[in-house]
LUMLUMDREN-2810 file (N, C-alpha, C; in Angstrom, 1 decimal):
<atoms>
<atom><aa>X</aa><ch>A</ch><at>N</at><xx>10.6</xx><yy>12.2</yy><zz>-13.2</zz></atom>
<atom><aa>X</aa><ch>A</ch><at>CA</at><xx>10.3</xx><yy>13.2</yy><zz>-12.1</zz></atom>
<atom><aa>X</aa><ch>A</ch><at>C</at><xx>10.6</xx><yy>12.4</yy><zz>-10.8</zz></atom>
<atom><aa>X</aa><ch>A</ch><at>N</at><xx>11.4</xx><yy>13.1</yy><zz>-9.9</zz></atom>
<atom><aa>X</aa><ch>A</ch><at>CA</at><xx>11.7</xx><yy>12.4</yy><zz>-8.6</zz></atom>
<atom><aa>X</aa><ch>A</ch><at>C</at><xx>10.5</xx><yy>12.3</yy><zz>-7.8</zz></atom>
<atom><aa>X</aa><ch>A</ch><at>N</at><xx>10.4</xx><yy>11.3</yy><zz>-7.0</zz></atom>
<atom><aa>X</aa><ch>A</ch><at>CA</at><xx>9.2</xx><yy>11.2</yy><zz>-6.1</zz></atom>
<atom><aa>X</aa><ch>A</ch><at>C</at><xx>9.4</xx><yy>12.0</yy><zz>-4.8</zz></atom>
<atom><aa>X</aa><ch>A</ch><at>N</at><xx>8.3</xx><yy>12.5</yy><zz>-4.3</zz></atom>
<atom><aa>X</aa><ch>A</ch><at>CA</at><xx>8.3</xx><yy>13.3</yy><zz>-3.1</zz></atom>
<atom><aa>X</aa><ch>A</ch><at>C</at><xx>8.8</xx><yy>12.5</yy><zz>-1.9</zz></atom>
<atom><aa>X</aa><ch>A</ch><at>N</at><xx>9.7</xx><yy>13.1</yy><zz>-1.2</zz></atom>
<atom><aa>X</aa><ch>A</ch><at>CA</at><xx>10.1</xx><yy>12.5</yy><zz>0.1</zz></atom>
<atom><aa>X</aa><ch>A</ch><at>C</at><xx>9.6</xx><yy>13.3</yy><zz>1.2</zz></atom>
<atom><aa>X</aa><ch>A</ch><at>N</at><xx>9.2</xx><yy>12.7</yy><zz>2.3</zz></atom>
<atom><aa>X</aa><ch>A</ch><at>CA</at><xx>8.5</xx><yy>13.3</yy><zz>3.4</zz></atom>
<atom><aa>X</aa><ch>A</ch><at>C</at><xx>9.4</xx><yy>13.5</yy><zz>4.6</zz></atom>
<atom><aa>X</aa><ch>A</ch><at>N</at><xx>9.2</xx><yy>14.6</yy><zz>5.3</zz></atom>
<atom><aa>X</aa><ch>A</ch><at>CA</at><xx>10.1</xx><yy>15.0</yy><zz>6.5</zz></atom>
<atom><aa>X</aa><ch>A</ch><at>C</at><xx>9.7</xx><yy>14.1</yy><zz>7.7</zz></atom>
<atom><aa>X</aa><ch>A</ch><at>N</at><xx>8.5</xx><yy>13.8</yy><zz>7.8</zz></atom>
<atom><aa>X</aa><ch>A</ch><at>CA</at><xx>8.0</xx><yy>13.2</yy><zz>9.1</zz></atom>
<atom><aa>X</aa><ch>A</ch><at>C</at><xx>7.0</xx><yy>12.1</yy><zz>8.7</zz></atom>
<atom><aa>X</aa><ch>A</ch><at>N</at><xx>7.0</xx><yy>11.0</yy><zz>9.5</zz></atom>
<atom><aa>X</aa><ch>A</ch><at>CA</at><xx>6.0</xx><yy>9.9</yy><zz>9.3</zz></atom>
<atom><aa>X</aa><ch>A</ch><at>C</at><xx>5.2</xx><yy>9.7</yy><zz>10.5</zz></atom>
<atom><aa>X</aa><ch>A</ch><at>N</at><xx>3.9</xx><yy>9.5</yy><zz>10.3</zz></atom>
<atom><aa>X</aa><ch>A</ch><at>CA</at><xx>3.0</xx><yy>9.2</yy><zz>11.4</zz></atom>
<atom><aa>X</aa><ch>A</ch><at>C</at><xx>2.3</xx><yy>7.9</yy><zz>11.2</zz></atom>
<atom><aa>X</aa><ch>A</ch><at>N</at><xx>2.4</xx><yy>7.0</yy><zz>12.1</zz></atom>
<atom><aa>X</aa><ch>A</ch><at>CA</at><xx>1.8</xx><yy>5.7</yy><zz>12.1</zz></atom>
<atom><aa>X</aa><ch>A</ch><at>C</at><xx>0.5</xx><yy>5.8</yy><zz>12.9</zz></atom>
<atom><aa>X</aa><ch>A</ch><at>N</at><xx>-0.6</xx><yy>5.6</yy><zz>12.3</zz></atom>
<atom><aa>X</aa><ch>A</ch><at>CA</at><xx>-1.9</xx><yy>5.7</yy><zz>13.0</zz></atom>
<atom><aa>X</aa><ch>A</ch><at>C</at><xx>-2.6</xx><yy>7.0</yy><zz>12.5</zz></atom>
<atom><aa>X</aa><ch>A</ch><at>N</at><xx>-3.6</xx><yy>6.9</yy><zz>11.7</zz></atom>
<atom><aa>X</aa><ch>A</ch><at>CA</at><xx>-4.3</xx><yy>8.0</yy><zz>11.2</zz></atom>
<atom><aa>X</aa><ch>A</ch><at>C</at><xx>-5.7</xx><yy>8.1</yy><zz>11.6</zz></atom>
<atom><aa>X</aa><ch>A</ch><at>N</at><xx>-5.9</xx><yy>7.8</yy><zz>12.9</zz></atom>
<atom><aa>X</aa><ch>A</ch><at>CA</at><xx>-7.2</xx><yy>8.0</yy><zz>13.6</zz></atom>
<atom><aa>X</aa><ch>A</ch><at>C</at><xx>-7.4</xx><yy>9.5</yy><zz>13.8</zz></atom>
<atom><aa>X</aa><ch>A</ch><at>N</at><xx>-8.3</xx><yy>9.9</yy><zz>14.6</zz></atom>
<atom><aa>X</aa><ch>A</ch><at>CA</at><xx>-8.6</xx><yy>11.3</yy><zz>14.9</zz></atom>
<atom><aa>X</aa><ch>A</ch><at>C</at><xx>-7.3</xx><yy>12.1</yy><zz>15.3</zz></atom>
<atom><aa>X</aa><ch>A</ch><at>N</at><xx>-6.6</xx><yy>11.5</yy><zz>16.3</zz></atom>
<atom><aa>X</aa><ch>A</ch><at>CA</at><xx>-5.4</xx><yy>12.2</yy><zz>16.8</zz></atom>
<atom><aa>X</aa><ch>A</ch><at>C</at><xx>-4.3</xx><yy>12.3</yy><zz>15.8</zz></atom>
<atom><aa>X</aa><ch>A</ch><at>N</at><xx>-4.0</xx><yy>11.2</yy><zz>15.2</zz></atom>
<atom><aa>X</aa><ch>A</ch><at>CA</at><xx>-2.9</xx><yy>11.1</yy><zz>14.2</zz></atom>
<atom><aa>X</aa><ch>A</ch><at>C</at><xx>-3.2</xx><yy>12.0</yy><zz>13.0</zz></atom>
<atom><aa>X</aa><ch>A</ch><at>N</at><xx>-4.4</xx><yy>12.0</yy><zz>12.5</zz></atom>
<atom><aa>X</aa><ch>A</ch><at>CA</at><xx>-4.8</xx><yy>12.8</yy><zz>11.4</zz></atom>
<atom><aa>X</aa><ch>A</ch><at>C</at><xx>-4.7</xx><yy>14.3</yy><zz>11.7</zz></atom>
<atom><aa>X</aa><ch>A</ch><at>N</at><xx>-5.2</xx><yy>14.7</yy><zz>12.8</zz></atom>
<atom><aa>X</aa><ch>A</ch><at>CA</at><xx>-5.1</xx><yy>16.1</yy><zz>13.2</zz></atom>
<atom><aa>X</aa><ch>A</ch><at>C</at><xx>-3.6</xx><yy>16.5</yy><zz>13.4</zz></atom>
<atom><aa>X</aa><ch>A</ch><at>N</at><xx>-2.8</xx><yy>15.7</yy><zz>14.0</zz></atom>
<atom><aa>X</aa><ch>A</ch><at>CA</at><xx>-1.4</xx><yy>16.0</yy><zz>14.1</zz></atom>
<atom><aa>X</aa><ch>A</ch><at>C</at><xx>-0.7</xx><yy>16.2</yy><zz>12.8</zz></atom>
<atom><aa>X</aa><ch>A</ch><at>N</at><xx>-1.0</xx><yy>15.3</yy><zz>11.9</zz></atom>
<atom><aa>X</aa><ch>A</ch><at>CA</at><xx>-0.4</xx><yy>15.4</yy><zz>10.5</zz></atom>
<atom><aa>X</aa><ch>A</ch><at>C</at><xx>-0.8</xx><yy>16.7</yy><zz>9.8</zz></atom>
<atom><aa>X</aa><ch>A</ch><at>N</at><xx>-2.1</xx><yy>17.0</yy><zz>9.9</zz></atom>
<atom><aa>X</aa><ch>A</ch><at>CA</at><xx>-2.6</xx><yy>18.2</yy><zz>9.2</zz></atom>
<atom><aa>X</aa><ch>A</ch><at>C</at><xx>-2.0</xx><yy>19.5</yy><zz>9.9</zz></atom>
<atom><aa>X</aa><ch>A</ch><at>N</at><xx>-1.8</xx><yy>19.5</yy><zz>11.2</zz></atom>
<atom><aa>X</aa><ch>A</ch><at>CA</at><xx>-1.2</xx><yy>20.6</yy><zz>11.9</zz></atom>
<atom><aa>X</aa><ch>A</ch><at>C</at><xx>0.3</xx><yy>20.8</yy><zz>11.4</zz></atom>
<atom><aa>X</aa><ch>A</ch><at>N</at><xx>1.0</xx><yy>19.6</yy><zz>11.3</zz></atom>
<atom><aa>X</aa><ch>A</ch><at>CA</at><xx>2.4</xx><yy>19.7</yy><zz>10.9</zz></atom>
<atom><aa>X</aa><ch>A</ch><at>C</at><xx>2.5</xx><yy>20.2</yy><zz>9.4</zz></atom>
<atom><aa>X</aa><ch>A</ch><at>N</at><xx>1.6</xx><yy>19.7</yy><zz>8.6</zz></atom>
<atom><aa>X</aa><ch>A</ch><at>CA</at><xx>1.5</xx><yy>20.2</yy><zz>7.2</zz></atom>
<atom><aa>X</aa><ch>A</ch><at>C</at><xx>1.2</xx><yy>21.7</yy><zz>7.1</zz></atom>
<atom><aa>X</aa><ch>A</ch><at>N</at><xx>0.3</xx><yy>22.2</yy><zz>8.0</zz></atom>
<atom><aa>X</aa><ch>A</ch><at>CA</at><xx>0.0</xx><yy>23.6</yy><zz>8.0</zz></atom>
<atom><aa>X</aa><ch>A</ch><at>C</at><xx>1.2</xx><yy>24.4</yy><zz>8.3</zz></atom>
<atom><aa>X</aa><ch>A</ch><at>N</at><xx>2.2</xx><yy>23.8</yy><zz>9.0</zz></atom>
<atom><aa>X</aa><ch>A</ch><at>CA</at><xx>3.4</xx><yy>24.5</yy><zz>9.4</zz></atom>
<atom><aa>X</aa><ch>A</ch><at>C</at><xx>4.6</xx><yy>24.2</yy><zz>8.5</zz></atom>
<atom><aa>X</aa><ch>A</ch><at>N</at><xx>4.3</xx><yy>23.7</yy><zz>7.3</zz></atom>
<atom><aa>X</aa><ch>A</ch><at>CA</at><xx>5.3</xx><yy>23.6</yy><zz>6.2</zz></atom>
<atom><aa>X</aa><ch>A</ch><at>C</at><xx>6.0</xx><yy>22.3</yy><zz>6.1</zz></atom>
<atom><aa>X</aa><ch>A</ch><at>N</at><xx>5.7</xx><yy>21.3</yy><zz>7.0</zz></atom>
<atom><aa>X</aa><ch>A</ch><at>CA</at><xx>6.3</xx><yy>20.0</yy><zz>6.9</zz></atom>
<atom><aa>X</aa><ch>A</ch><at>C</at><xx>5.6</xx><yy>19.1</yy><zz>5.9</zz></atom>
<atom><aa>X</aa><ch>A</ch><at>N</at><xx>6.4</xx><yy>18.3</yy><zz>5.2</zz></atom>
<atom><aa>X</aa><ch>A</ch><at>CA</at><xx>5.8</xx><yy>17.2</yy><zz>4.3</zz></atom>
<atom><aa>X</aa><ch>A</ch><at>C</at><xx>5.7</xx><yy>16.0</yy><zz>5.2</zz></atom>
<atom><aa>X</aa><ch>A</ch><at>N</at><xx>4.4</xx><yy>15.5</yy><zz>5.3</zz></atom>
<atom><aa>X</aa><ch>A</ch><at>CA</at><xx>4.2</xx><yy>14.4</yy><zz>6.2</zz></atom>
<atom><aa>X</aa><ch>A</ch><at>C</at><xx>3.5</xx><yy>13.2</yy><zz>5.5</zz></atom>
<atom><aa>X</aa><ch>A</ch><at>N</at><xx>4.1</xx><yy>12.0</yy><zz>5.8</zz></atom>
<atom><aa>X</aa><ch>A</ch><at>CA</at><xx>3.6</xx><yy>10.8</yy><zz>5.3</zz></atom>
<atom><aa>X</aa><ch>A</ch><at>C</at><xx>2.9</xx><yy>10.0</yy><zz>6.4</zz></atom>
<atom><aa>X</aa><ch>A</ch><at>N</at><xx>1.8</xx><yy>9.3</yy><zz>6.1</zz></atom>
<atom><aa>X</aa><ch>A</ch><at>CA</at><xx>1.1</xx><yy>8.6</yy><zz>7.1</zz></atom>
<atom><aa>X</aa><ch>A</ch><at>C</at><xx>0.9</xx><yy>7.1</yy><zz>6.7</zz></atom>
<atom><aa>X</aa><ch>A</ch><at>N</at><xx>0.6</xx><yy>6.3</yy><zz>7.7</zz></atom>
<atom><aa>X</aa><ch>A</ch><at>CA</at><xx>0.3</xx><yy>4.9</yy><zz>7.5</zz></atom>
<atom><aa>X</aa><ch>A</ch><at>C</at><xx>-0.7</xx><yy>4.4</yy><zz>8.5</zz></atom>
<atom><aa>X</aa><ch>A</ch><at>N</at><xx>-1.7</xx><yy>3.6</yy><zz>8.1</zz></atom>
<atom><aa>X</aa><ch>A</ch><at>CA</at><xx>-2.6</xx><yy>3.0</yy><zz>9.0</zz></atom>
<atom><aa>X</aa><ch>A</ch><at>C</at><xx>-3.0</xx><yy>1.7</yy><zz>8.5</zz></atom>
<atom><aa>X</aa><ch>A</ch><at>N</at><xx>-3.2</xx><yy>0.7</yy><zz>9.4</zz></atom>
<atom><aa>X</aa><ch>A</ch><at>CA</at><xx>-3.6</xx><yy>-0.6</yy><zz>8.9</zz></atom>
<atom><aa>X</aa><ch>A</ch><at>C</at><xx>-5.0</xx><yy>-0.6</yy><zz>8.2</zz></atom>
<atom><aa>X</aa><ch>A</ch><at>N</at><xx>-5.8</xx><yy>0.3</yy><zz>8.5</zz></atom>
<atom><aa>X</aa><ch>A</ch><at>CA</at><xx>-7.1</xx><yy>0.5</yy><zz>7.9</zz></atom>
<atom><aa>X</aa><ch>A</ch><at>C</at><xx>-6.9</xx><yy>1.4</yy><zz>6.6</zz></atom>
<atom><aa>X</aa><ch>A</ch><at>N</at><xx>-6.9</xx><yy>0.8</yy><zz>5.5</zz></atom>
<atom><aa>X</aa><ch>A</ch><at>CA</at><xx>-6.6</xx><yy>1.6</yy><zz>4.2</zz></atom>
<atom><aa>X</aa><ch>A</ch><at>C</at><xx>-7.5</xx><yy>2.7</yy><zz>4.0</zz></atom>
<atom><aa>X</aa><ch>A</ch><at>N</at><xx>-8.7</xx><yy>2.6</yy><zz>4.5</zz></atom>
<atom><aa>X</aa><ch>A</ch><at>CA</at><xx>-9.7</xx><yy>3.7</yy><zz>4.3</zz></atom>
<atom><aa>X</aa><ch>A</ch><at>C</at><xx>-9.3</xx><yy>5.0</yy><zz>5.0</zz></atom>
<atom><aa>X</aa><ch>A</ch><at>N</at><xx>-8.5</xx><yy>4.8</yy><zz>6.1</zz></atom>
<atom><aa>X</aa><ch>A</ch><at>CA</at><xx>-8.0</xx><yy>6.0</yy><zz>6.8</zz></atom>
<atom><aa>X</aa><ch>A</ch><at>C</at><xx>-6.9</xx><yy>6.7</yy><zz>6.0</zz></atom>
<atom><aa>X</aa><ch>A</ch><at>N</at><xx>-6.1</xx><yy>5.9</yy><zz>5.3</zz></atom>
<atom><aa>X</aa><ch>A</ch><at>CA</at><xx>-5.1</xx><yy>6.5</yy><zz>4.5</zz></atom>
<atom><aa>X</aa><ch>A</ch><at>C</at><xx>-5.7</xx><yy>7.3</yy><zz>3.3</zz></atom>
<atom><aa>X</aa><ch>A</ch><at>N</at><xx>-6.8</xx><yy>6.7</yy><zz>2.7</zz></atom>
<atom><aa>X</aa><ch>A</ch><at>CA</at><xx>-7.5</xx><yy>7.4</yy><zz>1.7</zz></atom>
<atom><aa>X</aa><ch>A</ch><at>C</at><xx>-8.1</xx><yy>8.7</yy><zz>2.2</zz></atom>
<atom><aa>X</aa><ch>A</ch><at>N</at><xx>-8.7</xx><yy>8.7</yy><zz>3.3</zz></atom>
<atom><aa>X</aa><ch>A</ch><at>CA</at><xx>-9.3</xx><yy>9.9</yy><zz>3.9</zz></atom>
<atom><aa>X</aa><ch>A</ch><at>C</at><xx>-8.2</xx><yy>10.9</yy><zz>4.2</zz></atom>
<atom><aa>X</aa><ch>A</ch><at>N</at><xx>-7.1</xx><yy>10.4</yy><zz>4.7</zz></atom>
<atom><aa>X</aa><ch>A</ch><at>CA</at><xx>-5.9</xx><yy>11.3</yy><zz>5.0</zz></atom>
<atom><aa>X</aa><ch>A</ch><at>C</at><xx>-5.5</xx><yy>12.1</yy><zz>3.7</zz></atom>
<atom><aa>X</aa><ch>A</ch><at>N</at><xx>-5.4</xx><yy>11.4</yy><zz>2.6</zz></atom>
<atom><aa>X</aa><ch>A</ch><at>CA</at><xx>-5.1</xx><yy>12.1</yy><zz>1.3</zz></atom>
<atom><aa>X</aa><ch>A</ch><at>C</at><xx>-6.2</xx><yy>13.1</yy><zz>0.9</zz></atom>
<atom><aa>X</aa><ch>A</ch><at>N</at><xx>-7.4</xx><yy>12.7</yy><zz>1.1</zz></atom>
<atom><aa>X</aa><ch>A</ch><at>CA</at><xx>-8.5</xx><yy>13.6</yy><zz>0.7</zz></atom>
<atom><aa>X</aa><ch>A</ch><at>C</at><xx>-8.6</xx><yy>14.8</yy><zz>1.5</zz></atom>
<atom><aa>X</aa><ch>A</ch><at>N</at><xx>-8.5</xx><yy>14.7</yy><zz>2.8</zz></atom>
<atom><aa>X</aa><ch>A</ch><at>CA</at><xx>-8.5</xx><yy>15.8</yy><zz>3.8</zz></atom>
<atom><aa>X</aa><ch>A</ch><at>C</at><xx>-7.3</xx><yy>16.7</yy><zz>3.6</zz></atom>
<atom><aa>X</aa><ch>A</ch><at>N</at><xx>-6.2</xx><yy>16.1</yy><zz>3.2</zz></atom>
<atom><aa>X</aa><ch>A</ch><at>CA</at><xx>-4.9</xx><yy>16.9</yy><zz>3.1</zz></atom>
<atom><aa>X</aa><ch>A</ch><at>C</at><xx>-4.7</xx><yy>17.4</yy><zz>1.7</zz></atom>
<atom><aa>X</aa><ch>A</ch><at>N</at><xx>-5.7</xx><yy>17.4</yy><zz>0.9</zz></atom>
<atom><aa>X</aa><ch>A</ch><at>CA</at><xx>-5.5</xx><yy>17.9</yy><zz>-0.5</zz></atom>
<atom><aa>X</aa><ch>A</ch><at>C</at><xx>-5.0</xx><yy>19.3</yy><zz>-0.5</zz></atom>
<atom><aa>X</aa><ch>A</ch><at>N</at><xx>-4.0</xx><yy>19.5</yy><zz>-1.3</zz></atom>
<atom><aa>X</aa><ch>A</ch><at>CA</at><xx>-3.4</xx><yy>20.9</yy><zz>-1.4</zz></atom>
<atom><aa>X</aa><ch>A</ch><at>C</at><xx>-2.2</xx><yy>21.0</yy><zz>-0.4</zz></atom>
<atom><aa>X</aa><ch>A</ch><at>N</at><xx>-2.0</xx><yy>20.0</yy><zz>0.4</zz></atom>
<atom><aa>X</aa><ch>A</ch><at>CA</at><xx>-0.9</xx><yy>20.1</yy><zz>1.4</zz></atom>
<atom><aa>X</aa><ch>A</ch><at>C</at><xx>0.1</xx><yy>19.0</yy><zz>1.1</zz></atom>
<atom><aa>X</aa><ch>A</ch><at>N</at><xx>1.2</xx><yy>19.0</yy><zz>1.6</zz></atom>
<atom><aa>X</aa><ch>A</ch><at>CA</at><xx>2.3</xx><yy>18.0</yy><zz>1.4</zz></atom>
<atom><aa>X</aa><ch>A</ch><at>C</at><xx>2.0</xx><yy>16.8</yy><zz>2.3</zz></atom>
<atom><aa>X</aa><ch>A</ch><at>N</at><xx>1.0</xx><yy>16.1</yy><zz>2.0</zz></atom>
<atom><aa>X</aa><ch>A</ch><at>CA</at><xx>0.7</xx><yy>14.9</yy><zz>2.8</zz></atom>
<atom><aa>X</aa><ch>A</ch><at>C</at><xx>0.4</xx><yy>13.7</yy><zz>1.8</zz></atom>
<atom><aa>X</aa><ch>A</ch><at>N</at><xx>0.7</xx><yy>12.5</yy><zz>2.3</zz></atom>
<atom><aa>X</aa><ch>A</ch><at>CA</at><xx>0.3</xx><yy>11.3</yy><zz>1.5</zz></atom>
<atom><aa>X</aa><ch>A</ch><at>C</at><xx>0.3</xx><yy>10.2</yy><zz>2.5</zz></atom>
<atom><aa>X</aa><ch>A</ch><at>N</at><xx>-0.1</xx><yy>9.0</yy><zz>2.0</zz></atom>
<atom><aa>X</aa><ch>A</ch><at>CA</at><xx>-0.2</xx><yy>7.8</yy><zz>2.9</zz></atom>
<atom><aa>X</aa><ch>A</ch><at>C</at><xx>0.4</xx><yy>6.6</yy><zz>2.1</zz></atom>
<atom><aa>X</aa><ch>A</ch><at>N</at><xx>1.2</xx><yy>5.8</yy><zz>2.8</zz></atom>
<atom><aa>X</aa><ch>A</ch><at>CA</at><xx>1.7</xx><yy>4.6</yy><zz>2.3</zz></atom>
<atom><aa>X</aa><ch>A</ch><at>C</at><xx>0.7</xx><yy>3.5</yy><zz>2.6</zz></atom>
<atom><aa>X</aa><ch>A</ch><at>N</at><xx>0.4</xx><yy>2.7</yy><zz>1.6</zz></atom>
<atom><aa>X</aa><ch>A</ch><at>CA</at><xx>-0.6</xx><yy>1.6</yy><zz>1.8</zz></atom>
<atom><aa>X</aa><ch>A</ch><at>C</at><xx>0.0</xx><yy>0.4</yy><zz>2.5</zz></atom>
<atom><aa>X</aa><ch>A</ch><at>N</at><xx>1.3</xx><yy>0.3</yy><zz>2.4</zz></atom>
<atom><aa>X</aa><ch>A</ch><at>CA</at><xx>2.0</xx><yy>-0.8</yy><zz>3.2</zz></atom>
<atom><aa>X</aa><ch>A</ch><at>C</at><xx>3.1</xx><yy>-0.2</yy><zz>4.0</zz></atom>
<atom><aa>X</aa><ch>A</ch><at>N</at><xx>3.6</xx><yy>-0.9</yy><zz>5.0</zz></atom>
<atom><aa>X</aa><ch>A</ch><at>CA</at><xx>4.7</xx><yy>-0.4</yy><zz>5.8</zz></atom>
<atom><aa>X</aa><ch>A</ch><at>C</at><xx>5.9</xx><yy>-0.1</yy><zz>5.0</zz></atom>
<atom><aa>X</aa><ch>A</ch><at>N</at><xx>6.2</xx><yy>-1.0</yy><zz>4.1</zz></atom>
<atom><aa>X</aa><ch>A</ch><at>CA</at><xx>7.3</xx><yy>-0.8</yy><zz>3.2</zz></atom>
<atom><aa>X</aa><ch>A</ch><at>C</at><xx>7.2</xx><yy>0.5</yy><zz>2.4</zz></atom>
<atom><aa>X</aa><ch>A</ch><at>N</at><xx>6.1</xx><yy>0.7</yy><zz>1.7</zz></atom>
<atom><aa>X</aa><ch>A</ch><at>CA</at><xx>5.8</xx><yy>1.9</yy><zz>1.0</zz></atom>
<atom><aa>X</aa><ch>A</ch><at>C</at><xx>5.9</xx><yy>3.2</yy><zz>1.8</zz></atom>
<atom><aa>X</aa><ch>A</ch><at>N</at><xx>5.4</xx><yy>3.1</yy><zz>3.0</zz></atom>
<atom><aa>X</aa><ch>A</ch><at>CA</at><xx>5.5</xx><yy>4.2</yy><zz>4.0</zz></atom>
<atom><aa>X</aa><ch>A</ch><at>C</at><xx>6.9</xx><yy>4.6</yy><zz>4.3</zz></atom>
<atom><aa>X</aa><ch>A</ch><at>N</at><xx>7.7</xx><yy>3.6</yy><zz>4.7</zz></atom>
<atom><aa>X</aa><ch>A</ch><at>CA</at><xx>9.1</xx><yy>3.8</yy><zz>5.1</zz></atom>
<atom><aa>X</aa><ch>A</ch><at>C</at><xx>9.9</xx><yy>4.4</yy><zz>3.9</zz></atom>
<atom><aa>X</aa><ch>A</ch><at>N</at><xx>9.6</xx><yy>3.9</yy><zz>2.7</zz></atom>
<atom><aa>X</aa><ch>A</ch><at>CA</at><xx>10.4</xx><yy>4.4</yy><zz>1.5</zz></atom>
<atom><aa>X</aa><ch>A</ch><at>C</at><xx>10.0</xx><yy>5.8</yy><zz>1.1</zz></atom>
<atom><aa>X</aa><ch>A</ch><at>N</at><xx>8.9</xx><yy>6.3</yy><zz>1.7</zz></atom>
<atom><aa>X</aa><ch>A</ch><at>CA</at><xx>8.5</xx><yy>7.7</yy><zz>1.4</zz></atom>
<atom><aa>X</aa><ch>A</ch><at>C</at><xx>9.2</xx><yy>8.7</yy><zz>2.3</zz></atom>
<atom><aa>X</aa><ch>A</ch><at>N</at><xx>9.9</xx><yy>8.2</yy><zz>3.3</zz></atom>
<atom><aa>X</aa><ch>A</ch><at>CA</at><xx>10.5</xx><yy>9.1</yy><zz>4.3</zz></atom>
<atom><aa>X</aa><ch>A</ch><at>C</at><xx>11.9</xx><yy>9.5</yy><zz>3.9</zz></atom>
<atom><aa>X</aa><ch>A</ch><at>N</at><xx>12.2</xx><yy>10.8</yy><zz>3.9</zz></atom>
<atom><aa>X</aa><ch>A</ch><at>CA</at><xx>13.6</xx><yy>11.3</yy><zz>3.6</zz></atom>
<atom><aa>X</aa><ch>A</ch><at>C</at><xx>14.6</xx><yy>10.7</yy><zz>4.6</zz></atom>
<atom><aa>X</aa><ch>A</ch><at>N</at><xx>15.7</xx><yy>10.3</yy><zz>4.1</zz></atom>
<atom><aa>X</aa><ch>A</ch><at>CA</at><xx>16.8</xx><yy>9.7</yy><zz>4.9</zz></atom>
<atom><aa>X</aa><ch>A</ch><at>C</at><xx>16.7</xx><yy>8.3</yy><zz>5.3</zz></atom>
<atom><aa>X</aa><ch>A</ch><at>N</at><xx>15.6</xx><yy>7.6</yy><zz>4.9</zz></atom>
<atom><aa>X</aa><ch>A</ch><at>CA</at><xx>15.4</xx><yy>6.2</yy><zz>5.2</zz></atom>
<atom><aa>X</aa><ch>A</ch><at>C</at><xx>15.9</xx><yy>5.4</yy><zz>4.0</zz></atom>
<atom><aa>X</aa><ch>A</ch><at>N</at><xx>16.8</xx><yy>4.4</yy><zz>4.2</zz></atom>
<atom><aa>X</aa><ch>A</ch><at>CA</at><xx>17.2</xx><yy>3.6</yy><zz>3.1</zz></atom>
<atom><aa>X</aa><ch>A</ch><at>C</at><xx>16.1</xx><yy>2.7</yy><zz>2.6</zz></atom>
<atom><aa>X</aa><ch>A</ch><at>N</at><xx>16.1</xx><yy>2.3</yy><zz>1.3</zz></atom>
<atom><aa>X</aa><ch>A</ch><at>CA</at><xx>15.1</xx><yy>1.3</yy><zz>0.9</zz></atom>
<atom><aa>X</aa><ch>A</ch><at>C</at><xx>15.2</xx><yy>0.0</yy><zz>1.7</zz></atom>
<atom><aa>X</aa><ch>A</ch><at>N</at><xx>14.0</xx><yy>-0.6</yy><zz>1.9</zz></atom>
<atom><aa>X</aa><ch>A</ch><at>CA</at><xx>14.0</xx><yy>-1.9</yy><zz>2.6</zz></atom>
<atom><aa>X</aa><ch>A</ch><at>C</at><xx>13.5</xx><yy>-3.0</yy><zz>1.7</zz></atom>
</atoms>
């Protein structure tokens, strides 16, 4: 099964970043996030359940989730 690629990436999943991601997902975009605080990535997945959102636990994993980005 091919892995999901995301249209948009958001670095920083604090209050502002998380709300922006959820708004973009509500409008049909698949959005990946990344935050140096891993608990924010986990909260991002939980709050975005049922939407096309996910979080990369490392910068490398995050970049590789984005459509059009070559593997690093």
